[in-house]
Structures are given as structure tokens and as C-alpha cells.
VEXMARLO-422713 format. One line per 4 residues: for each residue y, x, z of C-alpha. Coordinates in pm, whole numbers. Example, Ala and Ser with C-alpha at 12.3 -4.5 7.8 and 13.67 -1.06 7.14 Angstrom:
# VEXMARLO-422713
-450 1230 780 | -106 1367 714
This chain:
# VEXMARLO-422713
-2604 -1060 -1705 | -2380 -1317 -1534 | -2440 -1639 -1374 | -2219 -1948 -1357
-2045 -1968 -1019 | -2089 -2332 -1003 | -2239 -2628 -1157 | -2048 -2790 -1474
-1761 -2962 -1367 | -1751 -3215 -1642 | -2003 -3382 -1924 | -1941 -3072 -2127
-2158 -2793 -2293 | -2152 -2434 -2265 | -1939 -2213 -2543 | -2274 -2062 -2620
-2427 -2398 -2643 | -2196 -2531 -2878 | -2238 -2214 -3115 | -2607 -2230 -3109
-2566 -2602 -3197 | -2337 -2520 -3483 | -2579 -2259 -3644 | -2887 -2490 -3564
-3052 -2528 -3936 | -3171 -2895 -3825 | -2815 -2992 -3694 | -3009 -3103 -3398
-2934 -3087 -2990 | -2836 -2741 -2895 | -3088 -2504 -2703 | -3028 -2495 -2332
-2835 -2153 -2358 | -3011 -1990 -2043 | -3382 -2084 -2217 | -3263 -1920 -2496
-3126 -1613 -2343 | -3439 -1545 -2172 | -3655 -1564 -2457 | -3413 -1294 -2629
-3466 -1068 -2324 | -3850 -1135 -2345 | -3868 -1023 -2710 | -3579 -755 -2727
-3536 -623 -2353 | -3878 -672 -2150 | -4058 -328 -2161 | -4407 -393 -2361
-4684 -355 -2150 | -4492 -360 -1824 | -4694 -397 -1539 | -4423 -617 -1372
-4488 -1011 -1463 | -4143 -1128 -1691 | -4032 -1384 -1431 | -3977 -1096 -1170
-3808 -881 -1428 | -3576 -1157 -1523 | -3507 -1249 -1153 | -3473 -876 -1076
-3215 -852 -1383 | -3021 -1146 -1273 | -2991 -1000 -875 | -2860 -647 -1039
-2652 -836 -1300 | -2784 -563 -1550 | -3107 -386 -1662 | -3101 2 -1682
-3329 209 -1912 | -3353 540 -2092 | -3146 540 -2396 | -3189 738 -2707
-2937 1027 -2737 | -2651 1038 -2979 | -2760 1040 -3331 | -2712 1350 -3536
-2347 1330 -3678 | -2207 1054 -3408 | -1917 1139 -3189 | -1930 1268 -2844
-1610 1148 -2714 | -1606 1306 -2374 | -1709 1647 -2537 | -1455 1601 -2836
-1189 1542 -2585 | -1310 1851 -2388 | -1274 2086 -2680 | -962 1957 -2817
-815 1993 -2476 | -870 2400 -2498 | -712 2376 -2810 | -337 2532 -2781
-109 2297 -2840 | 114 2298 -3149 | 465 2261 -3248 | 579 1925 -3038
393 1720 -2785 | 33 1639 -2703 | 25 1280 -2650 | -281 1171 -2424
-392 783 -2492 | -628 628 -2207 | -725 306 -2125 | -504 79 -1916
-574 83 -1548 | -567 -281 -1508 | -621 -422 -1866 | -891 -187 -1972
-862 -148 -2361 | -688 -491 -2352 | -1018 -688 -2299 | -871 -778 -1942
-524 -857 -2049 | -483 -1215 -2032 | -568 -1186 -1652 | -258 -1249 -1492
-341 -1113 -1174 | -422 -745 -1354 | -117 -780 -1524 | 93 -782 -1208
-88 -528 -1030 | 64 -196 -1035 | -59 95 -1206 | -151 345 -902
80 619 -1001 | 373 484 -1185 | 376 128 -1025 | 448 -17 -1346
360 -415 -1403 | 322 -602 -1685 | 332 -368 -1954 | 292 21 -2058
551 314 -2076 | 548 659 -2215 | 511 930 -1926 | 737 1228 -1961
766 1531 -1723 | 1086 1601 -1553 | 1107 1929 -1760 | 1080 1785 -2113
1339 1454 -2004 | 1584 1708 -1878 | 1589 1900 -2208 | 1616 1610 -2453
1831 1403 -2216 | 1583 1126 -2133 | 1601 850 -1842 | 1373 584 -1693
1330 274 -1898 | 1502 440 -2230 | 1320 347 -2544 | 1145 599 -2735
1006 673 -3086 | 656 846 -3084 | 548 970 -3443 | 232 1110 -3508
217 1189 -3881 | 289 864 -4045 | 168 670 -3755 | 476 553 -3473
530 347 -3201 | 841 269 -2956 | 797 204 -2592 | 974 302 -2258
980 600 -2064 | 895 659 -1722 | 970 1047 -1612 | 674 1112 -1412
682 1430 -1150 | 362 1632 -1179 | 352 1563 -1543 | 247 1882 -1761
552 1988 -1960 | 462 1929 -2324 | 210 1645 -2245 | 285 1274 -2287
78 992 -2167 | 31 616 -2213 | -217 336 -2168 | -397 151 -2427
-472 -200 -2416 | -127 -376 -2458 | 83 -543 -2705 | -209 -824 -2815
-81 -1069 -3057 | -313 -1321 -2867 | -329 -1454 -2506 | -132 -1728 -2331
-79 -1413 -2067 | -106 -1099 -2252 | 53 -1149 -2592 | 379 -945 -2684
318 -786 -2324 | 389 -401 -2366 | 341 -195 -2690 | 28 -186 -2894
-73 199 -2937 | -381 159 -3116 | -199 258 -3442 | -150 567 -3310
-523 657 -3297 | -680 874 -3589 | -1072 740 -3625 | -1146 1020 -3842
-1017 1276 -3581 | -1261 1465 -3367 | -1033 1390 -3067 | -855 1035 -3134
-735 1014 -2793 | -558 1346 -2798 | -273 1367 -3038 | -141 1701 -3137
226 1784 -3274 | 383 1448 -3186 | 736 1394 -3251 | 944 1199 -2946
1309 1076 -3071 | 1543 875 -2789 | 1662 566 -2941 | 1945 353 -2818
1764 99 -2669 | 1704 52 -2279 | 1420 -147 -2118 | 1437 -318 -1773
1088 -179 -1628 | 916 -411 -1394 | 815 -173 -1123 | 742 -239 -770
857 97 -632 | 1121 286 -787 | 1098 591 -554 | 875 886 -544
870 1039 -208 | 913 958 170 | 1292 995 159 | 1249 1232 500
1045 967 689 | 681 1019 839 | 535 746 648 | 203 892 495
96 1176 665 | -92 1480 486 | -240 1718 764 | -422 2022 691
-702 2112 846 | -560 2413 1013 | -301 2182 1193 | -547 1900 1289
-621 2094 1631 | -249 2039 1717 | -215 1762 1951 | 29 1442 1894
194 1363 2222 | 198 1009 2273 | 547 877 2313 | 624 554 2522
874 379 2394 | 1117 198 2604 | 1142 -190 2533 | 1246 -517 2686
961 -701 2552 | 721 -837 2826 | 395 -673 2861 | 143 -902 2638
-227 -975 2744 | -508 -1064 2505 | -762 -1227 2748 | -1060 -1227 2437
-998 -1053 2127 | -706 -819 2009 | -750 -791 1642 | -650 -469 1448
-711 -261 1152 | -748 111 1079 | -699 283 711 | -817 633 621
-610 786 376 | -853 1030 296 | -1062 797 161 | -810 568 -29
-808 606 -360 | -504 370 -484 | -716 174 -721 | -576 -138 -605
-865 -352 -564 | -752 -484 -224 | -429 -613 -365 | -634 -826 -629
-915 -927 -371 | -610 -1067 -128 | -457 -1210 -442 | -786 -1397 -487
-876 -1468 -130 | -498 -1609 -20 | -382 -1831 -314 | -132 -1588 -408
90 -1642 -711 | 159 -1467 -1018 | 552 -1457 -1033 | 597 -1292 -1394
784 -975 -1504 | 1118 -1113 -1468 | 1081 -1159 -1081 | 911 -832 -1012
1235 -662 -1155 | 1436 -855 -913 | 1200 -724 -642 | 1012 -1068 -536
670 -977 -604 | 433 -1190 -369 | 149 -935 -317 | 64 -961 69
-91 -601 58 | 59 -327 -168 | -53 28 -219 | 233 261 -173
256 597 -356 | 395 911 -211 | 470 1244 -392 | 402 1552 -213
479 1939 -338 | 712 2025 -607 | 647 2116 -985 | 287 2170 -1060
131 2163 -731 | 299 1767 -706 | 31 1555 -598 | -5 1161 -487
-84 993 -157 | -151 629 -189 | -129 428 157 | -199 58 181
58 -122 342 | 50 -511 476 | 199 -698 782 | 98 -467 1086
81 -759 1337 | 303 -583 1597 | 273 -656 1948 | 656 -613 1973
736 -788 1629 | 1091 -755 1522 | 1030 -1067 1296 | 958 -1287 1576
1263 -1244 1771 | 1491 -1349 1494 | 1328 -1690 1392 | 1558 -1970 1480
1265 -2210 1455 | 987 -1990 1600 | 798 -2004 1287 | 655 -1671 1336
487 -1596 1637 | 232 -1412 1817 | -121 -1538 1897 | -311 -1470 2207
-562 -1283 1989 | -275 -1030 1846 | -200 -1175 1524 | 103 -1281 1394
146 -1584 1289 | 338 -1823 1034 | 347 -2199 1060 | 447 -2269 712
567 -2632 779 | 789 -2476 1054 | 978 -2226 812 | 1333 -2307 682
1378 -2026 450 | 1608 -1802 652 | 1464 -1499 550 | 1592 -1328 870
1227 -1202 952 | 1201 -1041 623 | 1558 -869 700 | 1450 -747 1033
1090 -621 937 | 1065 -217 916 | 748 -264 683 | 893 -472 420
615 -685 395 | 692 -1040 415 | 721 -1246 102 | 945 -1546 19
891 -1802 -220 | 1174 -1838 -432 | 1012 -2075 -701 | 767 -2374 -683
469 -2115 -844 | 188 -2374 -821 | 358 -2727 -864 | 260 -2803 -1229
-111 -2692 -1163 | -345 -3022 -1205 | -732 -3056 -1172 | -930 -2863 -1284
-678 -2526 -1246 | -639 -2602 -860 | -990 -2541 -841 | -895 -2176 -854
-768 -2174 -527 | -927 -2118 -215 | -955 -2465 27 | -935 -2265 336
-622 -2123 272 | -267 -2345 242 | -100 -2338 -72 | 260 -2246 10
552 -2456 -122 | 896 -2311 -224 | 1130 -2197 61 | 842 -2061 293
777 -1719 397 | 436 -1552 376 | 223 -1235 435 | -89 -1090 553
-261 -1307 803 | -583 -1062 843 | -756 -1330 678 | -714 -1569 964
-954 -1815 765 | -1225 -1530 826 | -1163 -1467 1170 | -1195 -1845 1240
-1498 -1908 1051 | -1682 -1585 1189 | -1609 -1700 1526 | -1721 -2089 1462
-2078 -1944 1320 | -2126 -1736 1628 | -2017 -2027 1852 | -2270 -2236 1695
-2551 -1984 1725 | -2481 -1943 2078 | -2390 -1546 2075 | -2112 -1318 2067
-1925 -1209 1760 | -2078 -830 1616 | -1840 -553 1516 | -1754 -589 1161
-1904 -920 1149 | -1546 -1046 1021 | -1441 -818 737 | -1083 -969 544
-1096 -974 168 | -913 -609 122 | -1190 -448 355 | -1479 -610 170
-1336 -527 -167 | -1271 -161 -84 | -1480 48 -311 | -1407 373 -80
-1442 226 273 | -1102 271 360 | -1021 -27 573 | -1164 -116 830
-1137 -474 1070 | -1217 -556 1415 | -1171 -637 1793 | -973 -329 1947
-1071 -475 2304 | -1440 -359 2202 | -1420 -18 2291 | -1752 88 2106
-1615 -118 1777 | -1547 114 1473 | -1164 12 1445 | -1129 113 1805
-1285 446 1771 | -1093 525 1440 | -756 410 1602 | -837 662 1836
-937 959 1613 | -720 1280 1615 | -592 1194 1275 | -447 836 1393
-97 738 1402 | 117 438 1331 | 337 419 1071 | 708 407 1215
592 402 1573 | 940 535 1684 | 1099 161 1604 | 884 52 1907
683 -228 1739 | 362 -131 1856 | 196 -208 1501 | -202 -300 1522
-269 -106 1227 | -361 276 1255 | -373 491 987 | -569 796 978
-382 1096 803 | -521 1255 479 | -683 1583 547 | -621 1868 314
-670 2226 253 | -1031 2262 378 | -1045 2639 244 | -687 2749 342
-690 3073 539 | -1049 3113 486 | -1289 3295 256 | -1589 3113 99
-1816 3269 304 | -1644 3126 606
């Protein structure tokens, strides 16, 4: 169940009420849809003989958003897709490739394809946006002479499809993988985005999502993929750390970096963040939450290809290991709110500056768009509005904007603010109630949305706060601390190999 988030904006009917009026045999006025829905639930869902009154049952379902009940087991002869997939996976591969078709990470089976936020959210592994691709192992790519972006033709019996290739390290040789849910013929956003792979499915097969004996042929066409990260590894930099448990006890000496920046004093608060890489699963929920909270525009595939994506927080993917041992480490990356911020020293109009509470601020109406700050940022987390993305929007489209956050115009630099609007709201609420702020009372959108609880935000001046404790953790480190920027974001290194060097009995 879902409830309307706001009252009706105009004198209109629900779509469901319009449908009910059309279906009415008398042609009279449409019944109220909520009452109709309640009656249907009373007759079809409400457990017969329940000791709980229907009103309490209905309100509980509205609160939870669903009603859970024991369902019947599959009828004889019906397909158990999970078991069929596992059974097919144990079959030795025949001649050709095995092709795994999976739901799209962002659009699922295509039902969410008309959501621009999701289309522009990068895939956790490939970092592709606005479309799908065929994942091929480096071994198979080298054998067939394939390159990233080259369009290939996939044939499974008499069924075929064409889509671009991404060479994915760690992919098992002989196995191909691609996402469903793209190539829709309808929708203002989803239409013609990606390739429709549903024609490849064989509904009569015991494993329709795992195809055997698939043939792969290169074509002469090349597609320009909309990727937000084109490299796979850290290129010699110690950015996303992964530490075996056996090495955790080795202490890391803190280095004091010489600097010409004057020492700063934060009298009331010093806001900071900590991110646990062991908890981050790379789902990008933080990316979408930040985009919703801070009125970040969708720029479309053409601008993404030019490196002009606007996300204030991104989830970088780095690959560790070689061959079959390759694995991915995900790292959320946002403005680090550095104490010695390199962006602040190069701004000719002081549009980017430091607040008394440790925030790297942006005065939008002062920015003249030189982009010096973006060039001088070692973390590359500042975004520039190349176009007036929201100028053509009119009411009621403008109602989707968060009224607490400025909608930025063309020619302005923007980036993560630690959701300063939430900080100010929390401070004001505590002040009116005559009390001090509580730990984790203020949470930015990314921390609220993270399903794994990998992001913690709070006051670093409070020694008992959770963010202070995480920042002092044995696994804690700061990215590129050797440049002396003194970021306010602490990362906790990922822990690996918990049983390395030990027997299971130990």
C-alpha cells in the first residue's frame, strides 16, 4: 500500500477514480478510491475470524506499506525460477557462451525505466549509465579481438540482439552477462534507451534467464558509452584501502604535513563524516537520495559522456586482485570539506570559503564560473552547471524541488554541502526547545538512505559522538592525506580474510 504524499494540487481525480467512473454501469460519479480500496481489502485480504478489528488492521498495513501472510507453496508443475537457475548453472557449458540475463540494477525489469534519476545512476560495477551493455571477460575479448564500446551481435538459436560490449575484469571466461529492462518503446525518458533483451528469453525453458550455446559476433559499429568511471584500478594511489585482519594491528604513524595555512579554531561545532568501506555495498542509494534532497539535475547521456555528470556524491569502484581472484571495493566520494581546502585559495571572488563550523561553503550568487576550484580539487568532487537545466520547468513541475535548497542556475559551481539545510534546521529546532544538539540528531540525506549504515555524520568536537569514535578507529584514514588538505571525512578501511593463516578451529 502507498498513500498520497500531498493533498490534490488542482480540482482533479485520481487515475483510479477515473477508471472506476468509466467502469460504473450507471455512469454516475466515481466512488472515493480509498473507500473502494478499503472494502476490497476487507473482503479479500482481511483474515477471516481475526481478533484484530479491521480499522486497526488497515492502519497497521498503511503504516507498514504491506501486509505479510503465509502463502501457498508453488502448485505442481509451476516453475521455481531460483531452483531452475541453480540446476542449470551446474550443467557443463556447451559449445559457445553462456549468457546470464539479470534485472537491471536501476530499472529492474524496466518498470522504473522512465525515472531519470535511476537512468543516470551508474551501475555499481561497470559505472555505465543510460543503457545496458554485454559484459565480456578479458580472456574472451582478447581472443575475439573485442574492445570496449564495440557493438556485438548475440545469437541464441533464432533469437538475436545487438548491444555494445564492456570488458569486465573478473568475469568468468565463457560467460556473458547483460541487464534486462532497457530498450522500451514507450516513456518520455526510457524510450529507446539501451537494448531490449527480452526477445532472447525462452519462456518454455527450465532456465529462461540462463542461455546456453550463445554465439557472439563482432560488428563494425562502435557505441559511445555513458560511463562515469573509465578506469578500474587505483593506479598506484592508496585511495580505497582493504586491510587483512592480520595486518590490522600494525600501527600507522600519523604524519604532520608542513603547511602555510594558519591554524583554524572551530568554537561551537566541527562537522565531519565517517564512511566504513566494510559496510558499503555500492548500491548508490546515497547518490539518488542526495540528488533528490539537493535539487541536482539530470544531465542526460550526452553530457555524461563528456564527464559533466552533476552528482554531488559518487560511488567509486576499484578492482583488487587478478584473474579469478578479482573483487571490487566501493567507496563513496564527496566533498571532503577540507580544513586546508585547495579550492578556497584559488577562487578569485571568494565564492568558496570555510565556515566557523568546518564546512566548505559555496556562495552561488558570487560564483563567476572560472572553475579554478574544480581544477585545484584533488578529489574532483565539484560540479559545474554548463546548461540551464531547470529554466524551462513550470508549475507543477517545480513542486518536485526541495524548497530548502537553492536551485542553481547556469555558470555556477556546486558540490556537497553536508546537507547544510538539515544542519541549520537541527540547530534551530534545538535552540527553540532550549537544549543542546544530540549525537546523530542531524543526518544528511546520504546517511539516512544508506541501507547498510556505512555513513555516519556528526560533531567532531564531541569526543563521545559516533563520528568522533569512528574517526579515531584503528582502520581510519583520510584519502590523499599526503597533499595536506586535512579533510573532514574519515574512511574506515575494508577488512578482508578473517580466517587467513588460521584453522577453522581457531
